[in-house]
N, C-alpha and C positions, 0 to 999 in steps of 0.2 A: 454847758455852763462856762462862763468866762473865768470863774473862780476869783480868788482874792487878788486885788490889784492895789497899786500904790494910792489910788484915789480913795481907798477905804481907811487910810491912815487918819486917825483923829487929830484934832488941833493940838499941836505941840508947844503952843505959846507958853512961855514961862518955864519950860523944861530945858535943862542943860544936858547935852549928849556928847560923849567922847567916842570918836571913831578912829581906831588905829588903822594905818595904811589907807588913809582917806584921800590920797592924791591921785589914785587911778583905780580902774576896775570896779569891783564890787564895793569897795570902800567909798569911792567917789560918788557912785550912784546912791549909796546909803546916806552919805552926808548931804547930798543934794536934796533928796526927798525929805529928810528930817528938817533941813533949813527951809524948804519950800512950804512945809506945814507949820513953821513958826518957831522951831527950836533954835536955841543958841548952840552951835555945833563947834566943838574943839576938834580940829584936824590934827591928829597925832601922827607925825610923819618923820621919817629918817632924813629925807631931803627937803629942807624948808623952802628952797627955791621952787621945787615942784609943788609944794604945799601952797605957796603964795599964788602960783598960777591956777591951781585948783580952786582956791578961795575966790579968785576973780571970776572964774567960770560959774561957780555956784551962786555968788551973790548972797544976799541975806545976811543974817547975823552969825558970822563965823570968825574963828580965830585960828591961827596956825601955831603949833608948838612942836618943838623938836623931841622926837622919841626914837631911840634905836633899841629895839627889843632884843638885839643880840649883845647888849651890854647892860648888866645889872646896875652899874653906876648911872647910866643914862636913864634907866627905868626909875631909880630912886630919885634922881634929880627932877625928872618930869613930874612924878607923883607929888613930891614935896612942894614944888612951885604951884602946881594945879590946886592942891589942897589949900594952900595959903590964899589963893585967889577965889576959890569957890567953896563956900562952906557946905554946900549940898550938890550932889551930882545925881541926876535922874536916870541916866542910861550910860552904860559902858558896852560898846560893841567891839569885841576882840576879833577884828576882821583881818588884820595883817597876817601875811604868811608868805612863805617862799618854798619853791621846789627847784633844786639844782641837780642836774644829772651828770655832774662832773665828779672829780675825786673828793674824798672826805675832807670837809673843812670844819673849823671850829669857831665858836664865838669868842668875844673878848675874855670871857671867863673860862674858856676851855671846854665848853659843852659842844657836842656834835651840833652843827649849825641848824639843821631842821628842828631837832628837839629843843634846842636852846631858844630859838626864835619863836617857833609856832606854839610851844607849850610854856617853857619856863619863864620867858619874858612876860607873857600874859598872866601866868600864875602869880608872879611877883607883883605885877601892876594891879591886878584885881585885889590882892590882899592889902596892898598899900592904900588903896582908895576905898576900901570897904566901909570904913566909918563915914566917909562923905556920902556914899551911896545910901547907907542906912538912915542918914539924916533927911533924905528926900521923901517926897510923896510918891508912892507906887514905883519904887526904883527897880531897875532891871539890869541884868548882865546877860549878854548874848555871846556865846562862843561859836566860832565857825568851824564846823566839821567838814568831812569830805566822804564821798562814797567809798574812797579807798580805805577808810577805816574798817570796812567790813571784812577785808581780806588780810588785815594786819594782825600781828601778835606782839605783845610786849615781853621782851626778855629782860627781866629785872637783874639778871646777872651780867647783862651787856647793854644797858640802856643807851650808852653813847656809841654803840655800833663800832667798837674798837676791834673786835675779833672778826666780824663779818660785815663789811660795809658794802651795801648796794644802794645807790642813791634813791631809786624809786621805792625800795622797801623802807628806807629811812624816812622818807616823806610820809608813807602810809602809816608807819609807827607813830610819827609825830602827830598825825591827825587822829589816830586812835587815842593817843594820850590826851590830846585836847578834848576829845569827846568824853573820855573817862573823867577828866577834870570837871567839865560842865555838869555831868550827872552827879558826881560826888559833891560838888559845890551845892547843888540843890538839896541833897540829903542833909548836909551840914547846916545849911541855912534854915531848913525846916526844923531840925532838931534844936537849933538855938533860938527859935522863935523870931528870926529876923524878918523884916518886911521886904528884903531884897529877893527878887525872883530870878532864878537862873534858868535860862532857856537856851536851846541850841538850834542850829540850822545848817544845811549844806546846799550848795548851788547846783548840784548835778554836774553835767558837763557844760561849761559856760565859756564863752569867748572872752577871756581876759588876757592880760599880757604875761601871765605866769608861764604858759606853755612855750611861747616863743623865747622867753628869757631862759627857760630851762634847757632848750636845745641850741642856744646861740653859739656855744663853744664847739659844736659838732659840724661846723661848716655848712656847705650848701645842702648836703644830704639831710642834716639835722633840721635845717630851716624848711626843707620840703616836707619832712614828716610833720613838723609843727603846723604847716599850712593845711595839709591834708586832714590833720586832726581837728582843726577848727571848722571844717566843713560839716561835722556831725554834732556841733555844739549849738546851744541856744544863745540868744543875745544876753549881754551883760545885764540889761534892764530886767529881763525875765529871771535870770539867775539870781538877782539880788532880792527878789520878792520873798523867798523863805526867811531871810534874816530880817527884812523889814517887818514881816508879820510877827516874827518872834520878838522884835524890839518894840512894836507899837500896838498890836492887837490887844484891846482891853481884856479879852477873855483868856489870854495865855496863862497857863498854869506852870508852876515850877517843874522843871524836868521835861517839858514838851520839846519835841524835836521836829523841825519842819524841813521839807525838801520837795523836789518835783514829784509829780504823780505818774509820769510817763514811764517808758520802758526801763526797767531796773533802776528807777529813780534818777535817770539821766537828764530828763527834760520834762516840761509840761507845767500845768498849773500847780499851785501850792497845796500840799496836803501834809498830814502827819507822816513822818518818815520812821523807818525801823532802825533801832540800834542793833549792833552786833551783840552776840551773847557776852563777849568779853567786855564790851563797853558798859553793859548794864550790870556787871558783876560787882557787888559791894566789896568783896574781898580784893578785887583788882583796884577798885577806887581807893580803898584805905591804904593799900600798899603804895600806889602811885603818889598819893597825897603826902605820905611820910617821906618818900624820896624827894619830892619837889620842895618840901619845906627844908629838908637838909641841904639840898643843892643850892637853893636861892637864899637861904637864911631868912625867909619871910614866913612867919607863923601866924595863922588866924583860925578862928572857929575851933 
């Protein structure tokens, strides 16, 4: 069986979709397919020049807006302008993410860079746009997880990795936190009787530009490792299918999690993926939610 493909995306005409990190990789393919099926797509990107180039490649009904998820001021400004221009939003794909294997770095707000960008920026963005999503017909939020979340653990006494920083572990924790957020968002949306559906996806091991960028500071040996790693990955088009299904399949339920079906969920056709025990734990969800609200100053549900 070929499984679920982008050709099964229903007509998106009349729907407005926001895709973060839409200028390359998974985000670019996601935006391209949504536009190809008729959606008005907002490319939410840190580099607007790269966003404009992506818009030219995509064609269709797209617009480019500046968003730096590592700055809460940027998140607030983006959300305010978007909400003023769009009374209803049908889809928010929290796709953008980073992995850096260098020394510890922080966001404009002093958060550890992985957690601040991958989780807290998207947490704030979702909360600030939630009323616009709730005003739409069959609205949906998709958070992008990673298979690395399965081996991660959240230390609430050191969320910013100040005591013990290892870049790969910090990335895994940020993706676990993002996964916990998506699951807890579903719980809260259901409890509130909201029409918004929260779904999740992960791309397995996919050939995007994240790996080369993560190793770029390590010279020739790092670049060699990155290239060798790419040999065992699947194409970006295949890796994007889980989030496209989470974003567009009419049968998706709140809390569903999609990923590849192959060896240890690293590659293959789209199927329902497995959450780690910690990601599915309501107590962890409640604790992370409280921390995220306090850190971002964004409260909802």
